[in-house]
C-alpha angles and dihedrals in degrees: 000000000000135000096328101039123140091264102038126132098232111128118252129200116239107208128237122296094279090056097042095050094103089054100046119127099174092302098124127212114328149124111247141164115224128183127196093269091053091048090053091050090055087060096209116181124182095215092050088060092245090140124068109241140258094054138149113239132194123206116224098209094048093047090054092046092054092043092054094042093057092043090055093046095050092044092053089062094042091239135134129245128220104173115212104253095195087082094070107004084205114137089196089063092041090061092045088058094043093051089051088061106275112159092219144316125276118219137173110214140038089246092055090049090051091052093049093048091049088056096051104268107145104181121053133171106199100204092203142067117277106228133167137037099265093045089051089049092053092053092043090059091050092048089062086072102090091206094057115102109195136174132179135176134262128192107159140049091233091057093047091051092050092049093044094051092047100046096039089061089054094046091238131131120222120206114217142178123217110241118215120201143181135237111276091014133108125271125336141091111294105190145014094262091058090043092056092050091053092048091050090052091050090053089057092057105037094139093050102036129040120196104217104170150313132291136189140174110215095184092090088073129076120217133031097253094058091045092052091049090052091049093050090049088051092052092051094048090048092049091052093049090050092049090051090051092237095133113087101190121083110233093027120220128249114181139177143122133105121198098284107051104026091122094059091045090050092050097048098040095044091052094051092098099235092131117182092348091083141052106208109205123192120197114199111153108176097060093088094067100012120190143222097250131065094339093055088053090049091049092052089054091048093050090050100044108027113080095207094050090044092055092051090073093214140063142205116295132205107264099175128074134173110218119202141163128251099246103183141356101203095161134032091246099036136066124182114221123198092240125106149158088289089064110038140023117265102172096092099032138321122275114279121224109241111160136013130196134187109212109250096027124110109255140347116272132212112265119246111267092238094062107106138168106233101174141010132204128182095285105003138071124200108225117196112217138162126257109266097025112150096247128131139183107270096033114133122233127191116211129203113221133223102214123032096190095061093041100053092053090064094062130065094187128028122186121221115217132195127225090284091053090249114149106243101165143003127227119207121204128210110202 
């Protein structure tokens, strides 16, 4: 797996007491550096109640399965992968993805880029506009590293002029991608008039700004037909820019794809006929942990419709659980679980019970299908059960989640466990 694998011996920083709380085993409040060997000596096991619950948990085998699945899918199309790091903001996982062949890491803000660079990431696509003096300063400092390969987005003449004025004074050159957008969508150039104004602004700042390619985010659209139309428009704009010699990078960049429609983006972009003149970079971020909400639905569509995914005879699997205790059973049809909005995403669907375990028993079991979270408060979840269900206070329940991005940001440290639920590594996040 390389220098940053899930079982490496590089030291990792365990955060302050508030962050390490889910990992405490009578160690108190402290700052401490632990490597993999030290973690193994601590002999933490989830099922032995060595971790304070609730806690997020990653599964080693499932992470590696998802990592390899996406690598095979991208390779089959001859494309490049720059996973969106905002999902996890975990440099440990960034390096896992890079060592599995990722071209770079996608991020969304100057702060996120700063974190990635500080942890050794040397190619970043910031799939966002760079706006504001201090944000420009942050990137300027990073650009002084000759090994740092950085790209951000532009979609207006005003923005280009601001960037050009700032970076020309510093004697630096910023590499950018033109973002295309759609009516009613998010950012991005909507029409040819706006496109020409951006190109004119870029021509004014050729020494300070280099246009290296085109970028889109198709996830603002609903429905495959509208997404395909947007992708084809993107190909044609890119082709015209290339023919006019406006793209400075060779090969130029063409980038798209969130975690729901990466198959369609791969299909359309790879068949555009650019050959070696282009690096096509896809940016899904949630594939590494997956979920049981919108991304599972998207994966089911991909497995059914995409011939490459269909031939792979497997799909992505959820690799992230939130484990929590049954806290109270105040009614015959309701249990209260010590899991709340502070612990798991709830914007795309409530957590879904997956496994339950009674401390001292042999192995976790699948939860009954009728168990369902019906409501969440800050620290509590209402679990609907049936009268007579074998459930007790103190039982442990693992929940699938419906949005990785807004679950990771609730945890500063996340243990990785093996098939025996032994903690074999710890991931630290930097939101």
